[in-house]
Residue frames relative to the residue before (quaternion, step in Angstrom):
aa qw qx qy qz dx dy dz
M 1.0000 0.0000 0.0000 0.0000 0.00 0.00 0.00
G 0.0517 -0.7866 0.6145 0.0310 3.56 -0.94 0.87
C 0.0516 -0.7868 0.6147 0.0189 3.55 -1.17 0.65
A 0.0070 0.7957 -0.6053 -0.0171 3.48 -1.01 0.77
S 0.1248 -0.7850 0.6049 0.0487 3.61 -1.25 0.64
L 0.0534 0.8089 -0.5780 0.0931 3.68 -0.70 0.90
P 0.4020 -0.7064 0.5213 0.2602 3.51 -1.13 0.63
T 0.0938 -0.7979 0.5942 0.0380 3.61 -0.98 0.65
R 0.3335 -0.6880 0.6087 0.2120 3.52 -1.40 0.25
P 0.5536 -0.0576 -0.8184 -0.1431 1.72 -2.29 0.84
S 0.5832 -0.5832 0.4326 0.3641 3.54 -1.26 0.32
P 0.6725 -0.4935 0.3368 0.4369 3.62 -1.09 0.24
T 0.5936 0.5735 -0.3618 0.4334 3.61 1.16 -0.73
A 0.6823 0.4675 -0.2877 0.4829 3.53 0.83 -1.08
F 0.6195 0.5739 -0.3237 0.4268 3.59 1.00 -0.75
L 0.6896 0.4483 -0.2700 0.5006 3.48 0.97 -0.98
A 0.6031 0.5729 -0.3523 0.4289 3.62 1.04 -0.74
A 0.6721 0.4623 -0.3036 0.4923 3.58 1.05 -0.68
G 0.6377 -0.5650 0.3550 0.3848 3.66 1.05 0.30
H 0.5546 0.6051 -0.4158 0.3916 3.66 1.09 0.17
A 0.4740 -0.6572 0.5041 0.2988 3.57 -1.20 0.56
R 0.5698 -0.6119 0.4353 0.3338 3.45 -1.21 0.75
P 0.4279 -0.6561 0.5351 0.3165 3.73 -0.79 0.71
S 0.2584 -0.8159 0.5019 0.1252 3.50 -0.79 1.00
R 0.7862 0.1545 -0.1085 0.5885 3.65 1.20 -0.17
R 0.6422 -0.5456 0.4220 0.3343 3.45 -1.38 0.33
L 0.2315 -0.7902 0.5543 0.1220 3.54 -0.82 1.02
R 0.0519 -0.8055 0.5902 0.0136 3.56 -0.94 0.73
S 0.0146 -0.7621 0.6471 0.0188 3.48 -1.23 0.65
C 0.1699 -0.8039 0.5641 0.0819 3.51 -1.12 0.42
T 0.0029 0.7793 -0.6266 0.0049 3.56 -1.15 0.68
T 0.2265 -0.7571 0.5828 0.1891 3.57 -1.23 0.20
T 0.1436 -0.7522 0.6346 0.1041 3.54 -1.35 0.48
T 0.2329 -0.7419 0.6156 0.1277 3.48 -1.30 0.48
T 0.1227 0.7721 -0.6192 0.0740 3.63 -0.73 0.97
G 0.7688 -0.0807 0.0094 0.6343 3.51 -0.13 1.33
K 0.7840 -0.2353 0.2544 0.5151 3.53 -0.92 -1.23
L 0.6105 0.5864 -0.3738 0.3792 3.56 1.20 -0.27
R 0.0086 0.7975 -0.5995 0.0672 3.61 -0.60 1.13
R 0.1141 0.7947 -0.5894 0.0897 3.54 -0.76 1.06
A 0.3279 -0.7214 0.5721 0.2118 3.38 -1.31 0.44
F 0.2294 -0.7775 0.5735 0.1183 3.59 -1.00 0.73
S 0.1378 -0.7738 0.6163 0.0492 3.55 -0.78 1.11
I 0.0727 -0.8213 0.5658 -0.0033 3.55 -0.64 1.14
G 0.0058 -0.8207 0.5703 -0.0349 3.58 -0.64 1.07
A 0.0702 -0.7794 0.6208 0.0475 3.60 -1.21 0.60
A 0.1175 0.7757 -0.6125 0.0965 3.64 -0.99 0.83
H 0.4707 -0.6872 0.4953 0.2468 3.51 -1.01 1.01
S 0.2460 -0.7731 0.5644 0.1525 3.65 -0.91 0.78
H 0.6908 -0.4862 0.3483 0.4063 3.66 -1.27 0.37
S 0.6631 0.5483 -0.2886 0.4200 3.60 1.14 -0.71
G 0.5843 -0.5879 0.3756 0.4147 3.50 1.27 -0.07
L 0.6342 0.5193 -0.3654 0.4411 3.62 1.23 0.00
S 0.3618 -0.7144 0.5528 0.2305 3.56 -1.17 0.55
D 0.2348 -0.8055 0.5305 0.1204 3.58 -0.44 1.18
V 0.1019 -0.7881 0.6069 0.0130 3.53 -0.75 1.07
S 0.0326 -0.7942 0.6068 0.0040 3.58 -0.75 0.99
V 0.0873 -0.7757 0.6215 0.0654 3.53 -1.17 0.76
E 0.0831 -0.8153 0.5730 0.0105 3.56 -0.59 1.14
S 0.2324 -0.7599 0.5932 0.1292 3.61 -0.85 0.98
L 0.0534 -0.8238 0.5638 -0.0249 3.57 -0.78 1.08
P 0.3763 -0.7201 0.5141 0.2750 3.70 -0.66 0.87
L 0.3507 -0.7173 0.5628 0.2140 3.45 -1.20 0.70
P 0.5668 -0.5719 0.4636 0.3698 3.62 -1.15 0.43
D 0.5579 -0.6261 0.4026 0.3669 3.60 -0.92 0.72
N 0.7169 0.4637 -0.2503 0.4565 3.55 1.05 -0.66
E 0.4146 0.6879 -0.4898 0.3391 3.63 1.16 0.33
A 0.5078 -0.6359 0.4749 0.3349 3.51 -1.03 0.75
P 0.3774 -0.7334 0.5126 0.2385 3.65 -0.94 0.96
V 0.2895 0.7216 -0.5842 0.2329 3.56 0.10 1.29
T 0.6075 -0.6478 0.3570 0.2897 3.47 -1.15 0.64
G 0.8088 0.3186 -0.2084 0.4482 3.56 -1.31 0.22
A 0.7713 -0.3469 0.2554 0.4685 3.56 -1.23 -0.40
A 0.5261 0.6521 -0.3973 0.3744 3.57 1.28 -0.22
Y 0.3986 0.7202 -0.5006 0.2681 3.62 1.05 0.14
S 0.7499 0.1355 -0.0788 0.6428 3.51 1.25 -0.56
F 0.0851 0.8234 -0.5538 0.0900 3.63 -0.24 1.19
I 0.1602 0.8060 -0.5452 0.1655 3.62 1.04 0.81
G 0.8141 0.2098 -0.1876 0.5080 3.56 -0.88 0.96
A 0.5577 0.6278 -0.3971 0.3703 3.63 1.16 0.00
T 0.7928 0.1523 -0.1071 0.5803 3.60 1.16 -0.47
T 0.6678 -0.4920 0.3953 0.3948 3.54 -1.39 -0.12
S 0.4195 -0.6937 0.5287 0.2515 3.53 -0.88 0.95
L 0.3111 -0.7746 0.5319 0.1425 3.58 -0.98 0.93
T 0.7637 0.2687 -0.1623 0.5641 3.52 1.33 0.01
N 0.3773 -0.7309 0.5062 0.2591 3.56 -1.13 0.35
R 0.6500 0.4598 -0.3104 0.5193 3.50 1.30 0.56
I 0.4990 -0.6195 0.5042 0.3362 3.56 -1.26 0.38
L 0.3501 -0.7452 0.5279 0.2084 3.57 -0.81 0.97
T 0.5623 -0.6228 0.4274 0.3367 3.59 -1.17 0.57
S 0.8090 0.0293 0.0351 0.5861 3.65 1.17 -0.53
F 0.6170 -0.5096 0.4396 0.4079 3.44 -1.31 0.20
K 0.2053 -0.7839 0.5743 0.1164 3.60 -1.15 0.57
K 0.1489 -0.7412 0.6418 0.1283 3.46 -1.29 0.62
V 0.1064 -0.8317 0.5436 -0.0396 3.49 -0.68 1.22
I 0.0611 -0.7890 0.6095 0.0473 3.69 -0.59 1.00
L 0.1637 -0.7718 0.6108 0.0665 3.56 -0.78 1.05
V 0.1361 -0.7874 0.6012 -0.0014 3.50 -1.04 1.10
R 0.2627 -0.7098 0.6191 0.2098 3.68 -0.93 0.69
H 0.5608 -0.6325 0.4239 0.3252 3.52 -1.01 0.79
G 0.6072 -0.5707 0.4009 0.3807 3.63 -1.21 0.42
L 0.7492 -0.4107 0.3150 0.4133 3.48 -1.40 0.27
S 0.1482 -0.8025 0.5735 0.0720 3.60 -0.74 1.01
T 0.6845 -0.4885 0.3360 0.4241 3.55 -1.32 0.16
W 0.6833 0.4637 -0.2965 0.4797 3.53 1.01 -0.63
N 0.5530 0.5567 -0.3954 0.4774 3.57 1.17 -0.30
A 0.6658 0.5220 -0.2665 0.4616 3.51 0.98 -1.01
E 0.7269 0.4043 -0.2042 0.5161 3.56 1.14 -0.72
S 0.4157 -0.7285 0.4541 0.3004 3.63 1.24 0.13
R 0.3884 0.7047 -0.4981 0.3231 3.58 0.88 1.02
D 0.4789 -0.6396 0.5038 0.3283 3.51 -1.13 0.56
Q 0.2728 -0.8179 0.4885 0.1343 3.54 -0.55 1.13
G 0.0461 -0.8240 0.5601 0.0729 3.53 0.77 -1.03
S 0.7740 -0.3344 0.2552 0.4733 3.56 -1.09 -0.86
S 0.3780 0.7468 -0.4764 0.2692 3.59 1.21 0.15
N 0.3558 -0.7387 0.5448 0.1759 3.55 -1.14 0.82
L 0.5552 0.6660 -0.3856 0.3155 3.59 1.17 -0.08
S 0.6141 0.5063 -0.3752 0.4750 3.64 1.11 -0.22
V 0.0972 -0.8072 0.5823 0.0014 3.60 -0.93 0.96
L 0.6800 -0.4992 0.3569 0.4014 3.61 -1.18 0.30
T 0.3037 -0.7026 0.5972 0.2397 3.58 -1.04 0.72
E 0.6865 -0.4262 0.3462 0.4767 3.55 -1.28 -0.05
T 0.6078 0.5362 -0.3539 0.4667 3.62 1.05 -0.58
G 0.6639 0.5059 -0.3106 0.4548 3.55 0.96 -0.99
T 0.6380 0.5123 -0.3494 0.4566 3.66 1.00 -0.75
K 0.6593 0.4904 -0.3259 0.4676 3.60 0.95 -0.68
Q 0.6057 0.5365 -0.3481 0.4734 3.61 1.15 -0.61
A 0.6362 0.5120 -0.3254 0.4767 3.59 1.02 -0.77
E 0.6426 0.5111 -0.3197 0.4729 3.60 1.01 -0.86
K 0.6250 0.5394 -0.3311 0.4570 3.61 1.06 -0.71
C 0.6235 0.5394 -0.3179 0.4682 3.51 1.07 -0.90
R 0.6584 0.5228 -0.3217 0.4355 3.55 0.85 -1.04
D 0.6513 0.5224 -0.2994 0.4618 3.65 0.94 -1.07
A 0.6752 0.5150 -0.2977 0.4362 3.62 0.94 -0.94
L 0.7349 0.4299 -0.1893 0.4892 3.54 1.14 -0.72
A 0.3968 0.7911 -0.4181 0.2049 3.47 1.39 -0.09
N 0.6905 0.4836 -0.2482 0.4772 3.61 1.19 -0.68
I 0.6150 0.5386 -0.3418 0.4636 3.65 1.19 -0.08
K 0.2807 -0.7319 0.6024 0.1508 3.56 -0.96 0.94
F 0.0714 -0.7963 0.6004 0.0189 3.53 -0.62 1.21
D 0.4278 -0.7019 0.5088 0.2558 3.53 -1.14 0.61
V 0.7889 -0.0299 0.0430 0.6123 3.56 1.08 -0.71
C 0.1863 -0.7316 0.6335 0.1695 3.55 -1.23 0.48
F 0.1920 -0.7735 0.6000 0.0692 3.57 -0.88 1.09
S 0.0556 0.8294 -0.5556 0.0191 3.59 -0.85 0.76
S 0.5309 -0.5424 0.5310 0.3767 3.49 -1.34 0.22
P 0.4228 -0.7109 0.4901 0.2750 3.61 -1.01 0.71
I 0.5070 0.6331 -0.4561 0.3663 3.61 1.19 -0.13
S 0.6826 -0.6046 0.2491 0.3261 3.51 -0.90 1.25
R 0.7036 0.4589 -0.3209 0.4375 3.75 0.72 -0.85
A 0.6648 0.4631 -0.2950 0.5065 3.57 1.07 -0.57
K 0.6187 0.5703 -0.3066 0.4449 3.53 1.07 -1.00
T 0.6886 0.4901 -0.2680 0.4623 3.60 0.89 -1.02
T 0.6071 0.5437 -0.3291 0.4770 3.55 1.09 -0.85
A 0.6860 0.4942 -0.2892 0.4490 3.63 0.82 -0.98
E 0.6620 0.5149 -0.2933 0.4589 3.56 0.99 -0.93
I 0.6579 0.4720 -0.3361 0.4810 3.66 1.06 -0.56
I 0.6456 0.5122 -0.3224 0.4659 3.60 1.04 -0.76
W 0.7478 0.4091 -0.1995 0.4834 3.58 1.02 -0.89
K 0.3053 0.7729 -0.5096 0.2230 3.62 1.20 0.13
D 0.8644 0.1090 -0.1453 0.4688 3.54 -1.09 1.00
K 0.5038 0.6240 -0.4552 0.3869 3.67 1.15 0.24
E 0.4175 -0.7101 0.5187 0.2290 3.56 -1.11 0.68
E 0.5586 0.6083 -0.3822 0.4145 3.57 1.21 -0.55
P 0.5977 -0.6221 0.3773 0.3368 3.58 -1.13 0.60
L 0.2190 -0.7114 0.6549 0.1309 3.53 -1.27 0.63
V 0.0474 -0.8368 0.5425 -0.0565 3.50 -0.37 1.29
F 0.2538 -0.7848 0.5576 0.0935 3.54 -0.86 1.18
L 0.1136 -0.8173 0.5648 0.0101 3.56 -0.68 1.19
D 0.4199 -0.6812 0.5274 0.2856 3.62 -0.89 0.79
T 0.6022 0.5563 -0.3828 0.4258 3.60 1.06 -0.54
L 0.6704 0.4822 -0.3261 0.4602 3.64 1.15 -0.10
K 0.4005 0.7082 -0.4812 0.3262 3.56 1.35 0.25
E 0.5954 -0.5724 0.4439 0.3476 3.47 -1.34 0.53
A 0.6236 -0.5396 0.4206 0.3781 3.59 -1.28 0.31
H 0.4267 -0.7150 0.5010 0.2362 3.48 -1.01 0.86
L 0.1241 -0.8374 0.5322 0.0126 3.58 -0.64 1.16
F 0.4975 -0.7072 0.4088 0.2920 3.61 1.21 0.60
F 0.8491 -0.1714 0.1179 0.4856 3.58 -1.03 -0.84
L 0.5360 0.6006 -0.4258 0.4132 3.60 1.16 -0.06
E 0.5206 0.6606 -0.3912 0.3736 3.62 1.18 -0.37
G 0.7859 0.2610 -0.1917 0.5267 3.66 -0.61 1.01
M 0.6186 0.5318 -0.3637 0.4498 3.62 1.16 -0.37
T 0.4696 -0.6198 0.5400 0.3222 3.51 -1.23 0.53
N 0.6072 -0.5676 0.3773 0.4083 3.51 -1.08 0.61
A 0.5995 0.5776 -0.3458 0.4328 3.61 1.01 -0.76
D 0.7037 0.4727 -0.2666 0.4586 3.56 0.91 -1.10
A 0.6277 0.5410 -0.3213 0.4584 3.60 1.05 -0.91
K 0.6687 0.5177 -0.2891 0.4486 3.56 0.95 -0.85
K 0.6634 0.5131 -0.2697 0.4731 3.49 1.17 -0.77
Q 0.7780 0.3847 -0.1893 0.4592 3.58 0.89 -1.01
Y 0.7869 0.1272 -0.0778 0.5988 3.51 1.15 -0.65
P 0.0720 -0.8714 0.4829 0.0478 3.52 0.65 1.14
E 0.6909 0.4831 -0.2987 0.4473 3.61 0.91 -0.73
L 0.6588 0.4874 -0.2990 0.4889 3.56 1.02 -0.79
Y 0.6791 0.4929 -0.3100 0.4469 3.56 0.89 -0.89
T 0.6318 0.5177 -0.3336 0.4707 3.61 1.05 -0.77
R 0.6521 0.5060 -0.3285 0.4591 3.59 0.95 -0.81
W 0.6438 0.5264 -0.3332 0.4444 3.63 0.95 -0.80
R 0.6961 0.4910 -0.2563 0.4568 3.49 1.07 -0.96
E 0.8168 0.3217 -0.0975 0.4689 3.53 0.82 -1.11
D 0.7914 0.1056 -0.0630 0.5988 3.56 1.16 -0.49
P 0.0015 -0.8740 0.4854 0.0215 3.61 0.77 1.00
A 0.6003 0.5872 -0.3820 0.3859 3.63 1.06 -0.47
H 0.7432 0.3542 -0.1973 0.5323 3.51 1.24 -0.53
F 0.3873 0.6954 -0.4939 0.3500 3.58 1.31 0.33
H 0.1427 0.7908 -0.5817 0.1260 3.63 -0.77 0.99
V 0.1337 -0.7480 0.6470 0.0640 3.48 -1.32 0.60
N 0.8298 -0.0833 -0.0184 0.5515 3.62 -0.64 1.18
G 0.7383 -0.4632 0.2144 0.4409 3.53 0.92 0.98
I 0.5648 0.5609 -0.3805 0.4708 3.60 1.37 0.13
Y 0.1758 -0.7642 0.6135 0.0935 3.60 -0.86 1.04
P 0.3207 -0.7735 0.4951 0.2317 3.68 -0.29 1.04
L 0.6633 0.5214 -0.3386 0.4166 3.64 0.91 -0.73
R 0.6300 0.5317 -0.3304 0.4597 3.52 1.08 -0.85
E 0.6300 0.5465 -0.2981 0.4642 3.54 1.19 -0.79
V 0.7118 0.4663 -0.2569 0.4581 3.51 0.87 -1.05
W 0.5609 0.5807 -0.3628 0.4654 3.61 1.24 -0.46
G 0.6295 0.5341 -0.2646 0.4984 3.53 1.16 -0.85
T 0.6892 0.4713 -0.2638 0.4830 3.54 0.80 -1.01
A 0.6089 0.5620 -0.3399 0.4449 3.60 1.08 -0.73
R 0.6381 0.5057 -0.3083 0.4920 3.61 1.02 -0.85
Q 0.6490 0.5283 -0.3185 0.4453 3.52 0.97 -0.84
A 0.6318 0.5505 -0.2944 0.4595 3.49 1.03 -0.89
W 0.6491 0.5000 -0.3172 0.4775 3.58 0.93 -0.88
E 0.6316 0.5229 -0.3304 0.4674 3.63 0.97 -0.78
Q 0.6673 0.5068 -0.3018 0.4548 3.59 0.91 -0.89
I 0.6438 0.5175 -0.3236 0.4615 3.52 1.00 -0.83
F 0.7151 0.4675 -0.2620 0.4489 3.61 0.83 -1.02
L 0.6213 0.5319 -0.3509 0.4561 3.65 1.16 -0.37
T 0.6251 0.5596 -0.3483 0.4181 3.57 1.22 -0.38
P 0.4979 -0.6740 0.4420 0.3200 3.58 -0.84 0.83
G 0.5520 0.5869 -0.4376 0.3992 3.58 -0.98 0.89
E 0.3443 -0.7600 0.5141 0.1988 3.48 -1.21 0.23
N 0.7663 0.2872 -0.1395 0.5575 3.63 1.21 -0.59
F 0.0310 -0.8442 0.5309 -0.0675 3.55 -0.49 1.30
L 0.2183 -0.7347 0.6265 0.1418 3.53 -1.11 0.63
V 0.0724 -0.7903 0.6080 0.0229 3.67 -0.90 0.90
V 0.0572 -0.8045 0.5906 0.0275 3.57 -0.78 0.99
T 0.2320 0.8066 -0.5113 0.1847 3.57 -0.47 0.95
H 0.6790 -0.5398 0.3544 0.3493 3.64 -1.24 -0.37
K 0.7177 -0.5057 0.2752 0.3917 3.54 -1.19 0.35
S 0.7104 0.4441 -0.3001 0.4561 3.66 0.73 -0.86
I 0.6508 0.4733 -0.3222 0.4987 3.69 0.99 -0.72
L 0.5980 0.5651 -0.3583 0.4412 3.54 1.09 -0.64
R 0.6406 0.5062 -0.3031 0.4914 3.49 0.98 -0.98
A 0.6706 0.4881 -0.3042 0.4685 3.62 0.88 -0.81
L 0.6292 0.5217 -0.3326 0.4704 3.62 1.01 -0.64
I 0.6643 0.4874 -0.2890 0.4875 3.56 0.98 -0.86
C 0.6844 0.4978 -0.2924 0.4452 3.60 0.83 -1.00
T 0.6653 0.4863 -0.3070 0.4760 3.61 0.92 -0.91
A 0.6245 0.5286 -0.3391 0.4643 3.59 1.04 -0.67
L 0.7444 0.3568 -0.2313 0.5148 3.61 0.98 -0.75
G 0.5489 -0.6464 0.4005 0.3472 3.66 1.09 0.15
L 0.4759 0.6900 -0.4183 0.3499 3.58 1.22 0.52
P 0.4607 -0.7149 0.4598 0.2555 3.58 -0.94 0.88
P 0.6837 -0.4815 0.3188 0.4463 3.67 -1.22 0.20
E 0.5554 0.6173 -0.4057 0.3820 3.61 1.11 -0.34
R 0.6682 0.4824 -0.2795 0.4925 3.59 1.32 -0.34
F 0.2827 0.8135 -0.4725 0.1874 3.50 1.33 0.15
R 0.7936 0.3012 -0.2018 0.4887 3.67 0.66 -0.82
A 0.4475 0.6545 -0.4933 0.3579 3.58 1.17 0.45
I 0.7364 0.3677 -0.1909 0.5349 3.56 1.31 -0.30
D 0.0322 -0.7955 0.6051 0.0017 3.61 -0.96 0.75
V 0.0812 -0.7592 0.6458 0.0018 3.53 -1.19 0.81
N 0.3263 -0.7674 0.5225 0.1781 3.60 -0.63 1.13
N 0.6337 -0.4851 0.4074 0.4440 3.55 -1.32 0.28
G 0.7974 0.2134 -0.1704 0.5381 3.59 -0.83 1.07
G 0.5112 0.6375 -0.4362 0.3769 3.65 1.26 -0.06
M 0.2173 -0.7834 0.5756 0.0886 3.60 -1.23 0.67
C 0.1350 -0.7627 0.6299 0.0576 3.47 -1.15 0.84
V 0.1938 -0.8008 0.5611 0.0800 3.70 -1.07 0.75
F 0.0703 -0.7889 0.6103 0.0123 3.46 -0.96 1.04
T 0.1348 -0.7077 0.6722 0.1704 3.59 -1.19 0.52
V 0.1489 -0.8140 0.5607 0.0291 3.48 -0.98 0.98
N 0.3352 -0.7672 0.5142 0.1861 3.67 -0.55 1.09
K 0.7145 -0.4643 0.3170 0.4165 3.61 -1.26 0.13
Q 0.6417 0.4999 -0.3389 0.4727 3.59 1.20 -0.29
G 0.5447 -0.6367 0.3962 0.3755 3.48 1.22 0.04
E 0.5062 0.6334 -0.4417 0.3839 3.61 1.20 0.36
A 0.2389 -0.8055 0.5316 0.1073 3.54 -0.77 1.12
M 0.1566 -0.7425 0.6431 0.1027 3.51 -1.23 0.79
L 0.4129 -0.7115 0.5370 0.1867 3.53 -0.93 1.08
Q 0.0896 -0.8254 0.5559 0.0411 3.57 -0.58 1.10
A 0.8037 0.0045 -0.0109 0.5949 3.56 1.18 -0.42
L 0.1407 -0.8084 0.5712 0.0238 3.52 -0.95 0.92
N 0.8515 -0.0868 0.0002 0.5171 3.59 -0.85 1.15
M 0.1039 0.7884 -0.5924 0.1293 3.62 0.55 1.15
T 0.0186 0.8355 -0.5472 0.0475 3.60 -0.75 1.05
A 0.3483 0.7584 -0.4960 0.2396 3.56 1.26 0.17
H 0.6281 0.5630 -0.3458 0.4111 3.60 1.03 -0.70
L 0.6158 0.5772 -0.3441 0.4114 3.68 1.18 -0.49
Y 0.7706 0.3758 -0.1485 0.4929 3.49 1.30 -0.52
S 0.7617 0.1806 -0.1047 0.6134 3.48 1.44 0.03
D 0.6023 -0.5552 0.4249 0.3853 3.57 -1.30 -0.11
H 0.2147 0.8282 -0.4830 0.1865 3.55 1.27 0.65
T 0.0906 -0.7752 0.6224 0.0591 3.62 -0.97 0.94
Y 0.3986 -0.7150 0.5324 0.2156 3.56 -1.24 0.56
Q 0.1487 -0.8077 0.5664 0.0682 3.56 -1.09 0.61
Y 0.1838 0.8185 -0.5229 0.1511 3.51 0.51 1.15
């Protein structure tokens, strides 16, 4: 550990004469660096003294070997977000979420929900292949996928020739939309105007026969996170659908169902989370799509 202290100008008198308010408390910032295996945090503080000098101190602190290698003060974000588990994890986790490729019902503007009748289009297949190429340099321990065909096929394309397990979870299925499933948006709006409008404009309160799909999908999203965290490994890939993806993201960030439409993920889009040992998730990337339009690869 190293520490240094040095006097600097201007003095508080000059500072106030320039029309600035006197700082009333010590300011601190933190950053991290990586040089080979040496990883340290630097705490920088500044405070005005009674003598008119501004004391600046720089303290170098070693980081534990098992800290997640993320940038800035976020290297330790305990207590900053909502925990997704009631247990302490054995290690940090990296989770990449992927939305399935374009499906036939996506192309036809039909509500898909939990239906298994919509399949990948040719464009959707190419999007899945682009995802596979973009993730080629990342070593995953497990891939989790919804068993519904459009997500299942996307996962199988991405996971082609890999020896690591591909696991299908029912908790990653899409939200059930009852009789709206299979209907075009135009037909649903015409036949069920009140229900359709509520689903589009107030989805948290959309319900059929007393069943609230978003409340249920929020619960299954939390179950999915638990299942993922209970699996041995540190790097996970998750392939699923838009609504459950939104729920996974929102539950990780502590957001309620009312924020459902505040987040969007395109077909083939990717999101990245780092999760600490307390089960708190930090969103590092949202709806990455560069790989769909170029030969871009990711290096997480």
